[in-house]
C-alpha positions in Angstrom: 0.1 0.0 -0.1 1.3 3.6 -1.0 2.2 6.0 1.7 0.7 9.5 1.3 4.2 10.7 -0.3 3.8 8.0 -3.0 6.5 5.7 -1.8 5.4 2.7 0.0 6.1 2.1 3.7 8.5 -0.9 2.9 10.5 1.5 0.7 10.6 4.2 3.1 11.6 2.1 6.2 14.2 0.1 4.2 15.8 3.8 3.3 15.5 5.0 7.0 16.7 2.1 8.5 20.1 2.4 6.6 22.0 3.9 9.4 21.7 0.8 11.6 22.4 -1.6 8.6 25.6 -2.6 9.9 23.9 -4.9 12.3 21.8 -6.5 9.4 23.8 -6.3 6.2 26.5 -4.1 4.7 25.8 -1.1 3.0 25.6 -2.6 -0.5 23.2 -4.9 0.5 20.9 -2.2 1.7 21.5 -0.5 -2.0 20.2 -3.6 -3.3 17.1 -4.0 -1.2 16.5 -0.3 -1.8 16.8 -0.7 -5.7 14.9 -3.8 -5.9 12.0 -2.2 -4.1 12.1 0.9 -5.9 12.0 -0.8 -9.5 9.2 -3.2 -8.2 7.3 -0.1 -7.2 8.1 1.6 -10.3 6.7 -1.4 -12.4 3.7 -1.6 -10.2 2.6 1.8 -9.4 -0.8 3.2 -9.9 -1.1 5.2 -13.2 -3.6 7.6 -11.7 -1.4 7.9 -8.4 2.1 7.7 -9.4 5.1 8.0 -7.4 6.3 11.5 -6.3 9.4 12.0 -8.3 10.8 14.7 -5.8 10.5 12.1 -2.8 12.2 9.4 -4.9 15.2 11.8 -5.7 15.4 12.9 -1.9 15.3 9.4 -0.7 18.0 8.5 -3.5 20.2 11.5 -2.3 19.9 10.2 1.5 21.0 6.7 0.4 23.9 8.4 -1.2 24.7 10.5 1.7 24.8 7.6 4.0 26.9 5.4 1.9 29.5 8.0 1.5 29.5 8.4 5.5 29.9 4.8 5.8 32.9 4.7 3.3 34.5 7.6 5.1 34.2 6.1 8.5 35.9 2.9 7.1 38.5 4.8 5.6 39.1 7.0 8.9 39.3 3.7 10.8 42.0 2.1 8.3 43.8 5.4 8.8 43.7 5.5 12.7 44.9 1.8 12.6 47.9 2.5 10.4 48.8 5.6 12.5 48.5 3.4 15.7 50.8 0.7 14.0 53.4 3.4 13.1 53.2 5.0 16.5 53.8 1.7 18.0 56.9 0.9 15.7 58.4 4.3 16.7 57.6 3.9 20.2 59.3 0.4 20.2 62.7 2.1 19.8 62.3 3.3 23.4 62.3 0.1 24.9 65.4 -0.3 27.2 65.6 3.4 27.5 65.2 5.2 30.9 62.8 8.0 31.2 61.5 10.8 33.8 57.8 10.8 34.1 55.7 12.1 36.8 55.9 9.8 40.1 56.4 9.5 43.5 59.0 6.9 43.8 62.6 6.0 42.9 64.4 2.5 43.1 67.7 1.9 44.6 69.7 -0.6 42.8 73.4 -1.6 42.5 75.7 0.9 40.7 78.6 0.3 38.6 80.7 0.7 41.7 81.0 -2.8 43.3 79.0 -2.5 46.6 77.6 0.6 46.0 74.0 1.6 45.0 72.5 4.3 43.1 68.8 5.8 42.7 67.9 8.5 40.3 64.7 11.0 40.2 63.9 14.5 39.5 61.6 17.5 40.4 60.2 19.8 38.1 59.7 23.5 39.0 57.3 25.9 37.0 59.5 28.9 38.3 62.8 29.3 40.2 63.2 28.2 43.9 65.7 29.5 46.6 65.4 26.1 48.2 64.4 22.5 46.9 64.1 19.6 49.7 63.4 16.0 49.1 62.4 13.7 51.5 63.0 10.1 50.8 60.8 7.5 52.6 60.9 3.8 53.2 58.1 1.3 52.7 56.9 2.1 56.3 56.8 5.9 55.4 59.6 7.1 57.8 61.8 9.5 56.3 65.5 7.9 55.7 67.1 10.7 53.7 66.8 14.3 53.1 68.5 16.0 50.2 68.5 19.7 50.1 69.6 21.9 47.1 69.7 25.8 46.8 68.8 28.3 43.9 67.3 25.8 41.3 65.8 27.5 38.2 62.5 26.8 36.6 62.4 23.3 34.8 63.6 19.8 35.6 66.3 19.2 38.5 67.8 15.7 38.0 68.8 14.4 41.4 70.6 11.0 42.7 70.9 9.3 46.0 73.5 6.9 46.9 71.3 4.7 49.4 72.9 6.0 52.5 70.5 7.2 55.2 71.0 10.5 57.2 72.7 8.5 59.8 75.1 6.7 57.5 73.4 3.5 57.4 73.6 1.8 53.9 69.9 0.8 53.3 68.7 -2.2 51.2 68.0 -1.9 47.7 64.5 -1.7 46.3 61.7 1.2 45.9 61.6 4.3 48.0 59.0 7.0 48.1 60.1 10.7 47.3 58.4 13.9 48.6 59.5 17.4 47.3 59.1 20.9 48.8 60.4 24.1 47.3 60.1 27.6 48.6 60.9 31.1 47.6 61.3 34.1 49.9 59.6 31.5 52.5 56.7 30.9 50.0 56.0 27.6 48.9 56.5 26.9 45.2 54.5 24.3 43.3 56.8 21.1 42.5 56.2 18.0 40.8 58.6 14.8 41.6 59.7 12.7 38.6 60.2 8.7 38.8 63.3 7.7 36.8 61.8 4.4 35.2 62.8 2.0 32.4 60.6 1.4 29.3 60.0 -2.5 29.3 57.6 -2.9 26.4 54.9 -1.3 24.1 51.1 -2.4 23.8 48.2 -1.0 21.8 44.8 -1.0 22.7 41.7 1.0 22.2 43.3 4.0 24.3 46.0 3.8 22.0 49.7 3.2 22.3 51.0 2.8 25.8 54.7 2.5 26.9 54.9 0.0 30.2 57.2 1.1 32.5 59.4 -0.9 35.2 57.2 0.6 38.0 54.1 -1.1 36.2 52.9 2.2 35.0 51.4 2.5 31.8 51.8 5.9 30.0 51.6 7.8 26.7 54.7 9.2 25.0 53.5 12.8 25.7 53.8 12.0 29.5 57.6 11.7 29.0 59.6 14.4 30.4 63.1 13.3 29.5 64.6 10.4 27.8 68.2 8.7 28.5 
């Protein structure tokens, strides 16, 4: 039965369901169904109540638009996939490198000097500071070492610790927490602690390419402050 516009309900519904066609068939299948129904209607239309040409043209234009959007989406998905693969390949060159990233811990490990240890970390300052103090804490939260440096400029300050506590005790290797306080003219300056971590692997997923670090964190490349 023809609708008031001169196009059957079946044909009209076929056209307007195109946006959800991915769950019932491909765009080409929807096009085939649409054209089959359109041709059948044109062959069997009532000569006294012919189809509305303007409406048919409008529906054809809509079908063409939806088809174009689907093709564009498919091309975009392919492009994104290709870009992600390229980014993953480029990021893989960082595997094995050390990086400075936002974090509040440092890892004390054996150094090149036999019997000695070394831990690296950093602090980022948005403006210069008269004094920068870093407390290093053990697993229980107790401060085992305090490092104080004066007159630090804005930017990243790289620091290291040899594993000895304030009282001269050599501490065990492992992970320690770092906490920074910066001041200028007795006013606290914002500071961000940076962890020195190794890039262990690269992974890809729905949220993009991620670098997997030695502290088990996963970051994006734009989160890296420095590469070593």
